[in-house]
ZAZA-558190 format. One record per residue: residue in three letters; x, y, z of N, C-alpha, C in turn. Coordinates in Angstrom, 1 decimal, decimal comma. Layout:
REM ZAZA-558190
+------+--------+--------+--------+--------+--------+--------+--------+--------+--------+
: resn :    n.u :    n.v :    n.w :   ca.u :   ca.v :   ca.w :    c.u :    c.v :    c.w :
+------+--------+--------+--------+--------+--------+--------+--------+--------+--------+
:  ala :      X :      Y :      Z :      X :      Y :      Z :      X :      Y :      Z :
...
+------+--------+--------+--------+--------+--------+--------+--------+--------+--------+
END
This chain:
REM ZAZA-558190
+------+--------+--------+--------+--------+--------+--------+--------+--------+--------+
: resn :    n.u :    n.v :    n.w :   ca.u :   ca.v :   ca.w :    c.u :    c.v :    c.w :
+------+--------+--------+--------+--------+--------+--------+--------+--------+--------+
:  met :   -1,4 :   -8,9 :  -57,7 :   -1,0 :   -8,9 :  -59,0 :    0,5 :   -9,3 :  -59,0 :
:  arg :    1,0 :  -10,1 :  -59,9 :    2,4 :  -10,4 :  -60,1 :    3,2 :   -9,2 :  -60,5 :
:  ile :    4,4 :   -9,2 :  -60,0 :    5,3 :   -8,0 :  -60,3 :    5,6 :   -7,9 :  -61,8 :
:  asp :    5,8 :   -9,0 :  -62,5 :    6,0 :   -8,9 :  -63,9 :    4,8 :   -8,3 :  -64,7 :
:  lys :    3,6 :   -8,7 :  -64,2 :    2,4 :   -8,2 :  -64,9 :    2,2 :   -6,7 :  -64,5 :
:  phe :    2,5 :   -6,3 :  -63,3 :    2,3 :   -4,9 :  -62,9 :    3,2 :   -4,0 :  -63,7 :
:  leu :    4,5 :   -4,4 :  -63,9 :    5,4 :   -3,6 :  -64,7 :    4,9 :   -3,4 :  -66,1 :
:  lys :    4,3 :   -4,4 :  -66,7 :    3,7 :   -4,3 :  -68,0 :    2,5 :   -3,4 :  -68,1 :
:  val :    1,5 :   -3,7 :  -67,1 :    0,3 :   -2,9 :  -67,1 :    0,6 :   -1,4 :  -66,9 :
:  ser :    1,5 :   -1,1 :  -66,0 :    1,9 :    0,3 :  -65,7 :    2,8 :    0,9 :  -66,7 :
:  arg :    3,2 :    0,1 :  -67,7 :    4,0 :    0,5 :  -68,8 :    5,4 :    1,0 :  -68,4 :
:  ile :    5,9 :    0,5 :  -67,3 :    7,3 :    0,8 :  -66,9 :    8,2 :    0,0 :  -67,8 :
:  leu :    7,8 :   -1,3 :  -68,1 :    8,5 :   -2,1 :  -69,0 :    7,5 :   -2,4 :  -70,2 :
:  lys :    8,0 :   -2,6 :  -71,3 :    7,2 :   -2,8 :  -72,5 :    6,5 :   -4,1 :  -72,6 :
:  arg :    7,2 :   -5,2 :  -72,2 :    6,5 :   -6,5 :  -72,2 :    6,7 :   -7,3 :  -70,9 :
:  arg :    5,8 :   -8,2 :  -70,7 :    5,8 :   -9,0 :  -69,4 :    7,0 :   -9,9 :  -69,4 :
:  thr :    7,5 :  -10,4 :  -70,6 :    8,6 :  -11,3 :  -70,6 :    9,9 :  -10,5 :  -70,2 :
:  val :    9,9 :   -9,2 :  -70,5 :   11,1 :   -8,4 :  -70,1 :   11,1 :   -8,3 :  -68,6 :
:  gly :   10,0 :   -8,1 :  -68,0 :    9,9 :   -8,1 :  -66,5 :   10,3 :   -9,4 :  -65,9 :
:  lys :    9,9 :  -10,5 :  -66,5 :   10,2 :  -11,8 :  -66,0 :   11,7 :  -12,0 :  -66,0 :
:  glu :   12,4 :  -11,6 :  -67,2 :   13,8 :  -11,8 :  -67,3 :   14,5 :  -10,9 :  -66,3 :
:  ala :   14,1 :   -9,7 :  -66,1 :   14,7 :   -8,8 :  -65,1 :   14,7 :   -9,3 :  -63,7 :
:  cys :   13,5 :  -10,0 :  -63,3 :   13,4 :  -10,6 :  -62,0 :   14,4 :  -11,7 :  -61,9 :
:  glu :   14,5 :  -12,6 :  -62,9 :   15,4 :  -13,7 :  -62,9 :   16,8 :  -13,3 :  -62,9 :
:  glu :   17,2 :  -12,1 :  -63,4 :   18,5 :  -11,7 :  -63,4 :   18,9 :  -10,9 :  -62,1 :
:  gly :   17,9 :  -10,7 :  -61,2 :   18,1 :  -10,0 :  -59,9 :   18,1 :   -8,5 :  -60,0 :
:  lys :   17,4 :   -8,0 :  -61,1 :   17,4 :   -6,5 :  -61,3 :   16,2 :   -5,8 :  -60,6 :
:  ile :   15,3 :   -6,6 :  -60,0 :   14,1 :   -6,0 :  -59,4 :   14,1 :   -6,4 :  -57,9 :
:  ala :   13,9 :   -5,4 :  -57,1 :   13,8 :   -5,6 :  -55,7 :   12,5 :   -4,9 :  -55,2 :
:  val :   11,8 :   -5,5 :  -54,3 :   10,5 :   -5,0 :  -53,7 :   10,8 :   -4,9 :  -52,2 :
:  asn :   10,7 :   -3,7 :  -51,7 :   10,9 :   -3,4 :  -50,3 :   12,3 :   -3,9 :  -49,8 :
:  gly :   13,3 :   -3,7 :  -50,7 :   14,7 :   -4,0 :  -50,4 :   15,1 :   -5,5 :  -50,6 :
:  lys :   14,2 :   -6,3 :  -51,1 :   14,5 :   -7,7 :  -51,3 :   14,3 :   -8,1 :  -52,8 :
:  glu :   15,3 :   -8,8 :  -53,4 :   15,1 :   -9,3 :  -54,8 :   14,0 :  -10,3 :  -54,8 :
:  val :   13,2 :  -10,2 :  -55,9 :   12,0 :  -11,0 :  -56,0 :   12,0 :  -11,8 :  -57,3 :
:  lys :   11,1 :  -12,9 :  -57,3 :   10,9 :  -13,7 :  -58,4 :    9,7 :  -13,0 :  -59,2 :
:  pro :    9,5 :  -13,4 :  -60,5 :    8,5 :  -12,8 :  -61,3 :    7,1 :  -13,1 :  -60,7 :
:  ser :    6,9 :  -14,1 :  -59,9 :    5,6 :  -14,5 :  -59,4 :    5,3 :  -13,7 :  -58,1 :
:  tyr :    6,2 :  -12,8 :  -57,6 :    6,0 :  -12,1 :  -56,4 :    4,7 :  -11,2 :  -56,5 :
:  arg :    3,8 :  -11,3 :  -55,5 :    2,6 :  -10,5 :  -55,5 :    2,8 :   -9,2 :  -54,9 :
:  val :    2,6 :   -8,1 :  -55,7 :    2,8 :   -6,8 :  -55,2 :    1,5 :   -6,3 :  -54,5 :
:  lys :    1,7 :   -5,3 :  -53,6 :    0,5 :   -4,7 :  -52,9 :    0,7 :   -3,2 :  -53,0 :
:  glu :   -0,4 :   -2,5 :  -52,8 :   -0,3 :   -1,0 :  -52,8 :    0,6 :   -0,6 :  -51,6 :
:  gly :    1,5 :    0,4 :  -51,9 :    2,4 :    0,8 :  -50,9 :    3,8 :    0,2 :  -51,0 :
:  asp :    3,9 :   -0,9 :  -51,8 :    5,2 :   -1,5 :  -52,0 :    6,2 :   -0,6 :  -52,7 :
:  glu :    7,4 :   -0,6 :  -52,3 :    8,5 :    0,2 :  -53,0 :    9,3 :   -0,7 :  -53,8 :
:  val :    9,3 :   -0,4 :  -55,1 :   10,0 :   -1,3 :  -56,1 :   11,2 :   -0,5 :  -56,6 :
:  glu :   12,3 :   -1,3 :  -56,7 :   13,6 :   -0,7 :  -57,3 :   13,9 :   -1,5 :  -58,6 :
:  leu :   14,1 :   -0,9 :  -59,7 :   14,4 :   -1,5 :  -60,9 :   15,8 :   -1,0 :  -61,4 :
:  arg :   16,7 :   -1,9 :  -61,4 :   18,1 :   -1,6 :  -61,7 :   18,4 :   -1,8 :  -63,2 :
:  tyr :   18,9 :   -0,8 :  -63,9 :   19,4 :   -0,8 :  -65,3 :   20,9 :   -0,8 :  -65,3 :
:  ala :   21,5 :   -1,0 :  -66,4 :   22,9 :   -0,9 :  -66,6 :   23,4 :    0,5 :  -66,3 :
:  ser :   22,6 :    1,5 :  -66,7 :   23,0 :    2,9 :  -66,6 :   22,5 :    3,5 :  -65,3 :
:  gly :   21,8 :    2,8 :  -64,4 :   21,3 :    3,4 :  -63,2 :   20,1 :    2,6 :  -62,6 :
:  ala :   19,3 :    3,3 :  -61,8 :   18,1 :    2,6 :  -61,2 :   17,0 :    3,6 :  -61,1 :
:  val :   15,8 :    3,1 :  -61,0 :   14,6 :    3,9 :  -60,7 :   13,9 :    3,2 :  -59,6 :
:  lys :   13,4 :    4,0 :  -58,7 :   12,7 :    3,5 :  -57,5 :   11,3 :    4,2 :  -57,5 :
:  phe :   10,2 :    3,4 :  -57,3 :    8,9 :    3,9 :  -57,3 :    8,0 :    3,2 :  -56,3 :
:  arg :    6,9 :    3,8 :  -55,9 :    6,0 :    3,3 :  -54,9 :    4,7 :    3,0 :  -55,7 :
:  ile :    4,1 :    1,8 :  -55,4 :    2,9 :    1,4 :  -56,1 :    1,7 :    2,1 :  -55,3 :
:  leu :    0,9 :    2,8 :  -56,1 :   -0,2 :    3,6 :  -55,5 :   -1,6 :    2,8 :  -55,7 :
:  lys :   -1,7 :    2,2 :  -56,9 :   -3,0 :    1,5 :  -57,2 :   -2,6 :    0,2 :  -58,0 :
:  ile :   -3,4 :   -0,8 :  -57,9 :   -3,3 :   -2,0 :  -58,7 :   -4,6 :   -2,2 :  -59,5 :
:  lys :   -4,4 :   -2,2 :  -60,8 :   -5,6 :   -2,4 :  -61,7 :   -5,1 :   -3,4 :  -62,8 :
:  glu :   -6,1 :   -4,3 :  -63,2 :   -5,8 :   -5,3 :  -64,2 :   -5,5 :   -4,7 :  -65,6 :
:  thr :   -6,2 :   -3,6 :  -66,0 :   -6,0 :   -3,0 :  -67,2 :   -6,2 :   -1,5 :  -67,0 :
:  val :   -5,4 :   -0,7 :  -67,7 :   -5,5 :    0,8 :  -67,7 :   -5,2 :    1,3 :  -69,1 :
:  lys :   -5,7 :    2,5 :  -69,4 :   -5,4 :    3,2 :  -70,7 :   -4,0 :    3,8 :  -70,6 :
:  lys :   -3,4 :    4,0 :  -71,7 :   -2,1 :    4,5 :  -71,7 :   -1,9 :    5,8 :  -70,9 :
:  asp :   -2,9 :    6,7 :  -71,0 :   -2,9 :    8,0 :  -70,3 :   -2,9 :    7,8 :  -68,8 :
:  glu :   -3,6 :    6,7 :  -68,3 :   -3,8 :    6,5 :  -66,9 :   -2,7 :    5,7 :  -66,3 :
:  ala :   -1,8 :    5,1 :  -67,1 :   -0,8 :    4,2 :  -66,6 :    0,1 :    4,8 :  -65,5 :
:  ser :    0,5 :    6,1 :  -65,6 :    1,4 :    6,7 :  -64,7 :    0,7 :    7,0 :  -63,3 :
:  ser :   -0,6 :    6,8 :  -63,3 :   -1,3 :    7,1 :  -62,0 :   -1,2 :    5,8 :  -61,1 :
:  leu :   -0,7 :    4,7 :  -61,5 :   -0,5 :    3,5 :  -60,8 :    0,7 :    3,6 :  -59,8 :
:  tyr :    1,6 :    4,5 :  -60,1 :    2,8 :    4,6 :  -59,3 :    3,3 :    6,0 :  -59,2 :
:  glu :    4,2 :    6,2 :  -58,2 :    4,9 :    7,5 :  -58,1 :    6,4 :    7,2 :  -58,0 :
:  val :    7,2 :    8,0 :  -58,7 :    8,6 :    7,8 :  -58,8 :    9,2 :    8,4 :  -57,5 :
:  ile :   10,1 :    7,7 :  -56,8 :   10,7 :    8,2 :  -55,6 :   12,1 :    8,8 :  -55,9 :
:  ser :   12,8 :    8,0 :  -56,7 :   14,2 :    8,5 :  -57,1 :   14,6 :    7,9 :  -58,4 :
+------+--------+--------+--------+--------+--------+--------+--------+--------+--------+
END
């Protein structure tokens, strides 16, 4: 699954276009490397999302095409 779609499905970001823009601005890194919106994530990847006020780092646990709002947080675990 593409990184921009995963961020939307997991509800880390509200819209896929926001994920795409974040990638293009160099705010998203997977396993320590900045990625494009088309980067394919895998289970076990560590993603870092940088905001103006800080950053959040999480590990991908599962990849699903669709999930309910209550189950979205089961797709990842926050590292820091």
